[in-house]
C-alpha positions in Angstrom: -55.6 25.0 5.3 -56.2 27.8 7.8 -52.9 27.2 9.5 -51.0 27.1 6.2 -52.6 30.3 5.0 -51.7 32.0 8.3 -48.1 30.9 8.1 -47.7 32.0 4.6 -49.2 35.4 5.5 -46.6 35.8 8.3 -43.7 34.8 6.0 -44.8 37.0 3.2 -45.9 40.1 5.2 -42.6 41.9 4.6 -42.8 41.3 0.8 -46.3 42.7 0.4 -47.0 46.3 -0.5 -50.1 47.5 1.3 -51.2 51.2 1.2 -52.2 53.2 3.1 -50.4 52.8 6.4 -53.6 52.1 8.3 -54.4 49.1 6.0 -50.8 47.8 6.5 -51.2 48.1 10.3 -54.4 46.3 10.2 -53.0 43.4 8.1 -50.0 43.1 10.3 -52.1 43.1 13.4 -54.2 40.3 12.1 -51.2 38.2 11.2 -49.6 38.8 14.6 -52.8 37.8 16.5 -53.1 34.7 14.3 -49.5 33.7 15.1 -50.0 34.2 18.8 -52.9 31.7 18.7 -51.2 29.2 16.4 -47.7 29.0 17.7 -48.1 28.1 21.4 -45.9 25.0 21.5 -42.1 25.2 21.0 -40.8 23.6 17.9 -39.2 20.2 18.5 -35.4 20.1 18.3 -34.5 18.4 15.0 -31.5 16.8 16.7 -33.4 15.2 19.6 -33.4 11.8 17.8 -29.7 11.7 18.4 -29.9 11.5 22.2 -32.6 8.8 21.9 -30.5 6.9 19.5 -27.4 7.0 21.7 -29.4 6.0 24.8 -30.8 3.0 23.0 -27.4 1.7 21.6 -24.0 0.9 22.8 -20.9 1.6 20.7 -18.4 -1.2 20.8 -14.9 -1.3 19.4 -11.4 -2.6 20.2 -8.3 -1.0 21.5 -6.5 -2.0 18.3 -9.1 -0.2 16.1 -9.0 3.0 18.1 -5.2 3.2 18.4 -4.6 2.2 14.7 -7.1 4.7 13.5 -5.4 7.5 15.4 -2.0 6.5 14.3 -2.7 6.2 10.6 -4.7 9.4 10.6 -1.9 11.5 12.1 1.4 10.3 10.6 4.1 13.0 10.9 7.0 12.6 8.5 10.4 14.0 9.3 11.8 16.7 7.0 14.5 14.6 5.3 15.6 14.5 1.7 18.5 12.5 0.4 18.6 13.3 -3.4 16.4 14.2 -6.4 13.4 12.2 -5.2 13.0 14.8 -2.4 11.6 17.2 -5.0 8.8 14.8 -5.7 8.1 14.6 -2.0 8.1 18.4 -1.8 5.6 18.5 -4.7 3.4 16.0 -2.9 3.2 18.4 0.1 2.3 21.4 -2.2 -1.2 22.5 -3.0 -1.7 20.4 -6.2 -1.4 17.0 -4.5 -2.1 18.2 -0.9 -0.6 15.6 1.4 -2.6 17.2 4.2 -5.6 15.2 3.1 -3.9 12.3 4.9 -3.3 14.2 8.1 0.5 14.5 7.6 1.1 18.0 6.2 3.4 18.8 9.2 7.0 17.8 8.2 8.8 17.8 11.5 12.3 19.2 11.8 13.2 16.9 14.7 13.1 13.1 14.7 11.7 13.1 18.2 8.5 14.7 16.8 8.2 12.3 13.8 7.1 8.8 13.2 7.6 8.4 9.4 10.9 8.5 7.6 10.6 8.9 3.8 13.9 7.8 2.4 13.8 9.6 -0.9 17.0 9.4 -2.8 20.5 7.9 -2.8 22.0 7.0 0.5 25.8 6.9 0.7 27.9 5.0 3.2 29.2 8.2 4.6 25.6 9.4 5.3 24.5 5.9 6.5 25.5 6.2 10.2 23.8 9.6 10.6 20.7 8.4 8.8 20.5 5.4 11.1 20.9 7.7 14.1 18.0 9.8 12.9 15.8 6.7 12.6 16.8 5.5 16.1 15.8 8.9 17.6 12.3 8.8 16.1 9.4 8.1 18.4 7.8 4.6 18.5 5.9 3.3 16.7 7.8 4.5 13.5 7.7 3.5 9.9 9.9 3.9 6.8 9.0 4.4 3.2 11.8 3.7 0.6 11.0 6.1 -2.2 12.7 5.6 -5.6 15.1 3.1 -7.1 18.2 4.6 -5.3 16.6 4.1 -1.9 15.4 0.6 -2.7 18.4 -0.9 -4.4 21.0 1.9 -5.1 19.5 2.6 -8.5 21.9 3.6 -11.2 24.7 3.9 -8.6 24.4 0.6 -6.9 27.8 -0.6 -8.1 29.5 2.5 -6.8 31.9 2.1 -3.9 30.2 5.0 -2.1 26.4 4.1 -2.4 24.4 1.8 -0.1 22.7 -0.8 -2.4 19.4 -0.6 -0.6 18.4 1.3 2.5 17.0 -1.9 4.1 20.6 -2.8 4.8 20.7 0.1 7.3 17.1 0.4 8.7 14.0 -1.7 8.3 11.6 -0.6 5.5 7.8 -0.9 5.5 6.8 0.3 2.0 8.7 0.3 -1.2 7.9 2.9 -4.0 9.7 2.1 -7.2 10.5 4.6 -9.9 13.3 7.0 -11.0 11.9 9.3 -9.7 8.4 8.1 -8.6 5.7 10.8 -9.1 3.8 12.4 -6.3 0.8 10.1 -7.1 3.0 7.1 -6.4 4.0 8.5 -3.0 0.4 9.1 -2.1 -0.3 5.5 -3.1 2.5 4.3 -0.9 1.2 6.4 2.0 -2.2 4.8 1.6 -0.6 1.3 1.6 1.2 2.3 4.8 -2.1 3.4 6.4 -3.6 0.1 5.4 -0.7 -1.7 7.0 -1.0 0.3 10.2 -4.8 -0.5 10.2 -4.1 -4.2 10.6 -1.4 -4.0 13.3 -2.1 -5.3 16.8 -0.8 -4.4 20.2 -1.1 -8.1 21.3 1.2 -9.2 18.4 3.8 -6.6 19.4 3.8 -7.8 23.0 4.2 -11.4 21.9 7.2 -10.5 19.6 8.9 -8.5 22.4 
């Protein structure tokens, strides 16, 4: 009880109004002397348990878990829009839907700095060679999301002589997002599906396939 009352006296000394000055000096002097007697040991570091916990435990993981975690948490899409679905992709990157929550707010202007190609819109045969070249210039590992009916199957224009009836005829596709156009929420769901796919990839399987 004595320690508690002394501590409270020290904490509340600035809030009390004691007159005259001589009385205030005497009260402060008593509180200071009590503090000098009471607080002789340093206060224990509240985070000291962390060092003890680390020293008593070993953190184990796998190379696949670490690599896949870093890859799915820092996907950089390339700045590429084919048609009207690109506006939905742009809206996804804006503040309302905030694609930066997934670590991919940086739309790269160069394929050499990107690992995700969001094919959003109609792909024509005239554009197909250039689009394939962009995909081939992207860094490995790389992924493709086909966003919208036109990218998946040609959409309303699939019977046209100038439209590619499905982007998977030109480049491999990892995730398909149907809709005309799909909303930003659908794109975010597709991104989460892609992250889940990356999570279960393995370096050993890739070596066996190669």
